[in-house]
N, C-alpha and C positions, 0 to 999 in steps of 0.2 A: 503494499498501500504506500502509494507516494504520500507523502507530507511536505506540505509548504508554509512557510512560518516566516513571517512579517517581520519588519523592526522600524524603527526611525520617526512614527509618525507623532505629532505634536500638535501644542500651539506656537503658531508664529504671526509675526505683526507681517504685513502687506510691503510688500518686496522683499521680503525676508527670502533665505532658502529653506530647504530639507533633503536629507539623502535619503531614502526608505531604501530597505535592502527585503529580498526574500531568498531565505537556505530554503534548498530543496535536497530532500532525503535520500535522493539516486543522483545520476549522473542527470545532468541537463542537457546535455549534448543527445540523451534516449528521445528528448520529446520535437516534434518538427518544429513550436514555436513556444516562447513564455513571453509573458506580457501583462502588464497593469491595468486594470480596469476602477473606476469606482463611483460611489454611489452619493450622489448628493443628499442630503436632506429631503426627504418628501419626491425626489426622481428617482428612475429605475437606473440602474448600475449600466456605464458607457466607457466605450475603450478609449484608453489613455496612451498606450503604447503597446509595439510589441518590436521582436527580435525574433528570427528565423535562424534555424539551425547553422542555417548559412552567416548568419549576423546581420542580413536586411534588416532593417529598424521602417516602422511605420506608427506614424504620431494621427495622432486626434489635432484637426487643425486648431479648435482653442489652445490646444499647448507648445505649435511648433515654435521652434525659436527659444522654447522659456523652460523646457524638460530635457532629460535624455536618458533613455533608457541603454545600458550597459549590461557586459556581465564576466563573469571571474568564473571559467568552467572549471580553474585547478581547487575553486573554494565552493562550486557548484551554487553560487550566488549572480541573482539578477539583481540590479541596481535603477531605482529613480532617482536622479538627481534634479530638482524640480528649483528652480531659480526665479524672482520676481514674483515671487506667489501673488496672488489677490483673494479678497474673499470667495469669489467664485469658484475656487480653487476647494474650498471645505467641501470632504465629504470622509467618507470610508474607504479607504484605498486596501483593493484586494489583487494579490498574483494569483497569476494564473498559468498551469500547463498544460499543454495540448499533444496526446500524442494521437495514433492512430483513432483509437476506436474512445477515449475519452479525453474530457477534461476533467482537472484537478485543479483547486482551489483553495487558496489560506483563508486562515480567519479573519482577515482583514484587520489595519491599522486605522484610527481616526487621525484625521489632518483639519486643525481649524487655523484658519487664517483671520486675525482677527488683531484691533488695536483695542 
């Protein structure tokens, strides 16, 4: 059973930065892709960023130029560097790992952007 454990969330002021980490229990290279999704209060879960096995990245328009997804294969960890955070970025952020037959999700980490 794959386990994904997120960390790095918290409270930050507008314009600030946070780095989220997602540690996987298995070899992340075995997944077709990994990514970050978020669920703002009262809204549905939405894509933030993904990184494929080959390293190709994809971002939601709302975070392009501010967020960067990366990975450490040696550490089986995926990161999300978030800069220039705004109140609209407030959400629970979830790590996702996608294999051929299944999606795996972490428990989520809260990010709150507020002054």
